C-alpha positions in Angstrom: 15.2 -96.7 63.5 18.3 -94.4 64.0 17.3 -90.6 64.9 18.9 -87.4 65.8 17.9 -84.3 66.0 19.6 -80.5 64.6 19.9 -77.3 63.3 20.0 -75.5 60.4 21.1 -71.8 60.8 21.1 -69.1 57.8 20.8 -65.8 57.2 18.0 -64.0 55.5 19.3 -61.7 53.1 16.4 -59.3 54.4 15.7 -58.5 57.7 12.0 -60.0 58.1 9.8 -58.0 60.5 6.6 -57.6 61.6 4.6 -57.2 65.5 5.6 -59.8 67.4 9.2 -60.3 66.1 12.8 -59.4 64.0 13.8 -62.1 62.3 17.7 -62.2 60.5 17.8 -66.2 60.2 16.6 -69.3 61.1 14.9 -70.7 63.8 14.2 -74.6 63.7 14.4 -78.0 64.3 15.7 -80.3 61.8 15.1 -84.6 62.7 16.9 -87.0 60.2 15.8 -90.4 60.6 17.3 -93.5 59.1 16.0 -97.0 58.6 17.0 -100.4 59.3 17.5 -101.0 55.0 18.3 -97.3 55.0 15.6 -95.1 54.2 16.8 -91.3 54.9 13.9 -88.9 56.3 14.0 -85.8 56.7 12.1 -83.0 58.6 11.3 -79.6 60.1 9.9 -77.9 62.6 10.1 -73.9 63.7 9.3 -73.4 67.5 7.8 -69.7 67.8 6.9 -69.0 71.1 4.6 -66.6 70.5 2.6 -68.7 67.6 2.5 -72.5 69.9 4.6 -71.4 73.0 7.9 -73.3 72.2 11.4 -72.4 72.0 14.5 -74.3 70.1 15.0 -75.4 73.6 11.9 -76.8 74.9 11.6 -79.1 71.4 14.8 -80.6 71.9 13.3 -81.2 75.3 10.1 -82.7 73.9 12.0 -84.7 71.3 14.3 -86.5 73.6 11.3 -88.1 75.1 8.5 -88.5 72.5 11.6 -89.9 69.6 12.2 -93.5 70.7 8.3 -94.3 71.2 7.4 -92.3 67.8 9.9 -94.5 65.8 8.7 -98.1 67.4 5.3 -96.8 66.8 6.2 -95.6 62.9 6.2 -98.7 60.9 3.2 -98.2 59.3 1.0 -94.4 59.2 -1.6 -96.1 61.5 0.7 -97.4 64.3 2.4 -93.4 63.7 -1.6 -92.3 63.5 -2.2 -94.9 66.9 0.8 -93.3 68.8 -0.6 -89.6 67.9 -3.6 -90.0 69.6 -1.9 -91.5 72.1 -0.2 -88.7 73.2 -2.6 -85.5 71.8 -1.6 -83.9 75.0 1.9 -83.7 74.3 2.0 -83.1 70.7 -0.9 -79.9 71.3 1.8 -78.3 73.8 4.7 -79.3 71.6 3.6 -79.0 67.0 6.4 -77.1 66.2 8.8 -80.4 67.8 6.6 -82.8 66.6 6.1 -81.5 63.0 10.2 -81.9 62.2 9.8 -85.8 64.1 6.4 -87.0 62.5 7.7 -85.3 59.0 11.4 -87.3 58.8 9.2 -90.8 59.8 6.7 -90.1 57.6 9.4 -89.2 54.6 11.5 -92.4 55.7 8.3 -94.8 55.4 7.4 -93.8 52.3 11.4 -94.1 51.0 11.0 -97.6 52.3 8.3 -97.9 50.4 9.3 -96.3 47.1 6.5 -93.9 46.5 5.5 -90.6 47.3 4.6 -88.9 50.9 1.1 -88.7 49.1 1.0 -92.5 47.3 1.7 -93.3 51.5 -1.1 -91.4 52.4 -3.7 -93.2 49.9 -3.5 -89.7 47.3 -2.9 -89.0 44.4 0.6 -87.8 43.6 0.7 -83.9 43.4 0.5 -82.0 39.9 0.2 -78.5 38.1 0.5 -75.4 39.2 0.3 -73.4 42.9 -0.2 -70.0 42.9 1.2 -67.7 45.6 1.0 -64.3 48.0 3.5 -61.9 48.7 4.4 -61.1 52.1 5.7 -57.9 53.0 6.8 -57.5 56.6 7.0 -54.3 58.6 9.9 -52.9 56.5 11.5 -49.3 56.4 9.9 -47.3 53.6 12.7 -48.3 50.5 13.0 -51.8 51.2 9.1 -51.5 51.1 9.5 -50.3 47.9 11.7 -52.6 47.4 10.2 -56.2 47.4 7.0 -54.1 46.1 9.0 -53.1 42.8 10.1 -56.9 42.3 6.8 -58.8 43.4 5.3 -56.5 40.8 8.1 -56.9 38.1 7.4 -60.7 38.1 3.9 -60.4 37.6 2.2 -61.3 41.7 -0.8 -59.8 41.7 -1.9 -61.5 45.7 -0.1 -59.9 48.5 -0.3 -59.9 52.4 1.1 -56.9 54.8 2.4 -56.9 57.8 0.6 -53.6 60.3 2.6 -51.7 62.0 -0.3 -49.8 63.8 1.1 -46.4 62.9 -1.3 -44.4 60.6 0.6 -42.8 58.3 2.8 -45.8 58.0 0.6 -47.9 56.9 -1.0 -45.4 54.6 2.1 -44.8 53.2 2.4 -48.4 52.6 -0.8 -48.7 51.4 -1.3 -46.3 48.7 1.9 -47.6 46.9 -0.2 -50.4 46.5 -3.5 -48.1 45.7 -1.7 -47.4 42.9 -1.5 -50.3 41.4 -5.4 -50.6 41.0 -8.6 -53.2 42.2 -6.1 -56.2 40.1 -4.1 -56.2 43.2 -5.6 -58.0 46.2 -4.4 -57.1 49.3 -4.9 -58.9 53.4 -3.5 -57.8 55.8 -1.8 -59.2 59.3 -1.6 -57.6 62.2 -0.4 -60.2 64.9 -2.2 -59.6 67.4 -1.1 -55.9 67.7 -4.3 -54.4 69.0 -5.6 -55.5 72.5 -9.7 -53.8 71.2 -11.2 -53.9 69.1 -12.8 -50.5 68.4 -9.4 -49.1 68.3 -9.1 -51.3 65.7 -11.7 -50.8 63.6 -11.0 -47.1 63.7 -7.2 -47.5 62.7 -8.4 -49.7 59.6 -11.4 -47.7 58.7 -8.8 -44.8 58.5 -6.4 -46.9 55.5 -10.0 -46.3 53.8 -8.5 -49.4 52.0 -10.7 -53.0 50.5 -8.8 -55.5 52.4 -9.7 -59.5 51.1 -9.3 -60.2 54.8 -7.8 -59.6 58.3 -5.2 -61.7 60.3 -5.2 -61.8 63.8 -5.6 -57.9 64.3 -6.3 -58.6 68.9 -4.9 -60.8 71.1 -5.0 -64.2 70.6 -8.7 -65.9 70.9 -10.7 -62.9 71.1 -13.5 -64.4 69.6 -16.1 -61.7 69.6 -13.8 -58.7 69.3 -12.7 -60.4 65.5 -15.9 -61.0 65.2 -17.3 -57.4 65.6 -13.7 -56.0 63.5 -15.7 -59.0 60.6 -18.8 -57.2 61.1 -17.1 -53.8 60.9 -15.4 -53.8 58.3 -16.6 -57.0 55.9 -13.9 -58.3 55.5 -13.0 -61.9 57.1 -10.7 -62.6 59.9 -7.7 -64.8 59.3 -6.6 -67.2 62.3 -3.7 -68.1 62.9 -2.5 -68.0 66.6 -6.5 -68.0 67.0 -6.3 -71.7 65.5 -4.5 -74.2 66.5 -6.6 -76.9 67.1 -9.3 -78.6 64.7 -12.6 -78.6 68.1 -12.0 -74.6 68.1 -13.1 -74.3 64.6 -16.9 -75.4 65.6 -17.1 -72.8 68.1 -16.2 -70.0 66.4 -18.9 -67.0 66.1 -21.4 -65.9 63.3 -21.6 -67.3 59.6 -18.5 -69.4 58.5 -17.4 -67.5 55.5 -16.7 -64.6 58.2 -13.1 -67.2 58.8 -10.5 -68.7 57.2 -7.5 -70.4 59.3 -4.2 -70.2 58.5 -2.4 -73.2 58.5 0.8 -73.7 59.0 2.3 -77.2 58.7 4.5 -76.5 61.8 2.3 -74.6 63.8 -0.7 -77.4 63.7 1.3 -80.2 64.8 2.8 -81.9 61.4 1.6 -82.7 57.9 -1.2 -85.7 59.4 -3.1 -83.4 61.9 -2.9 -80.0 59.6 -4.6 -82.8 56.6 -6.6 -83.2 59.7 -8.3 -79.6 60.8 -8.4 -78.7 56.8 -11.1 -81.3 56.0 -12.8 -79.6 59.3 -12.4 -76.8 58.1 -14.0 -77.9 54.4 -16.6 -79.7 56.1 -18.0 -76.6 58.4 -17.3 -74.1 54.8 -14.5 -72.4 56.5 -11.9 -71.2 53.4 -7.8 -72.7 54.0 -4.7 -70.0 53.8 -1.3 -72.7 54.0 0.9 -70.7 55.2 4.0 -70.5 56.5 6.9 -69.0 58.9 9.4 -67.0 58.2 12.3 -69.0 58.1 10.9 -72.1 56.1 13.3 -74.5 54.2 12.4 -76.0 51.2 10.7 -79.3 53.3 8.2 -77.8 55.1 7.7 -75.8 51.3 7.4 -79.6 50.3 4.7 -80.6 52.8 2.6 -77.6 52.7 2.1 -78.2 49.0 0.5 -81.9 49.9 -1.7 -79.4 52.3 -3.0 -77.3 49.5 -3.6 -80.3 46.8 -5.5 -81.7 50.1 -7.9 -78.2 50.3 -9.2 -78.4 47.0 -11.6 -75.5 46.3 -11.6 -74.2 50.1 -8.0 -73.3 49.0 -7.8 -69.2 49.2 -3.9 -68.4 49.4 -0.5 -70.3 49.7 2.0 -68.7 51.2 5.7 -69.4 51.4 7.5 -71.1 48.7 9.9 -68.2 49.0 13.5 -71.0 49.6 16.5 -69.0 48.7 15.4 -65.3 47.6 15.1 -64.8 51.6 17.4 -67.5 52.3 21.4 -67.4 52.0 20.9 -70.8 51.2 18.5 -74.1 51.6 19.1 -77.4 53.8 17.9 -79.7 50.8 17.7 -79.8 47.2 16.1 -79.0 45.1 15.2 -75.5 46.2 11.4 -75.4 46.6 10.6 -71.8 45.4 8.0 -69.5 43.5 9.0 -68.2 40.4 6.7 -64.9 38.0 4.1 -65.1 38.8 5.0 -65.9 42.1 4.0 -69.8 40.4 5.3 -72.8 41.5 5.1 -75.6 38.7 5.5 -79.4 39.4 6.9 -80.6 37.1 9.1 -77.5 36.6 10.5 -78.2 40.7 9.8 -82.1 41.4 9.6 -85.4 39.6 6.3 -86.4 41.9 7.5 -90.1 41.8 10.7 -89.5 43.8 9.9 -91.5 47.0 9.0 -89.9 50.2 8.9 -85.9 50.1 12.1 -86.7 46.9 14.4 -84.0 48.8 18.1 -84.3 49.0 19.1 -83.1 52.2 23.1 -82.0 52.9 24.6 -83.0 56.2 27.3 -81.3 56.4 24.8 -78.2 56.4 23.3 -79.7 60.1 24.7 -78.3 63.4 23.9 -79.0 67.8 23.6 -82.9 66.3 22.4 -85.3 68.6 21.3 -89.2 68.4 17.8 -89.6 69.8 17.6 -93.4 69.0 19.7 -95.9 67.7 
């Protein structure tokens, strides 16, 4: 088996801003696997230092050490799972890096067996329509108005809005949404903006808006502070940076309906770990948002579809699938992106029976290539 490491650099069509970062280009790790029989798999991870502590360089270092052993074990899904159990701590520290490797291995293994990734894992093929949330960063006034108008023209009604912490700025953005009436649902993401729960509550109350949920308002893992905000605002808290491991869910204080897990495949450490934590959330009665990192290609969008399908009635919302509406180009085809009403219809985007993830990568677009195995 040959395993190769690379990156896929491309710029965004608009700069994305929030409290933790400003992004104008992709920052990812791509892994390409080719088996002895010629089956090819491609995986992606998005290292984010403010989420999991990873960087592109730390991901490269991890993969140089992990790829040889994981590639040997990945002759079967059970073999890969066993390797993951034996190396849990190192994956915990490098989830986005491992995600890229795992997705490539699963894609290649399914390709060898001539089945979809879903069939490889014992699930039905994808079908139906997936509906997405419009995510608007902390943009300037005119960019915000333009993006909002585009979404509303498409018939989108579910929004996630990044907060700035500036009361007037946040009020102006919400005023535009308020005029759309009760059919528009809005949740906000503070990206760990506050360190004091009372100051956060004061800011949110002064916005005078009925939010459907509030994401990461305080320093990560301040669960007691989160619980106070949830009670004061009568809205559930979405855990992103504070929801990285399944065991964290069992320790959440208060009723389960006060919490929602933002499950991003890269952040969780790949598809298998994402599926496992979604099952745990469902068992505990905790809602699930299948999220996305800014700048993901259609590889991670495709993996997230598998997770959303398995979330079932626990699925609160789905993010991502921006494709080339955000990226100047995508690495793979078909490009998976939502259209009118923020919907992605499987029948028009993918042939669910295509082996593996069903995507074809443009190898010429890869840079910083490095052979890890083979």
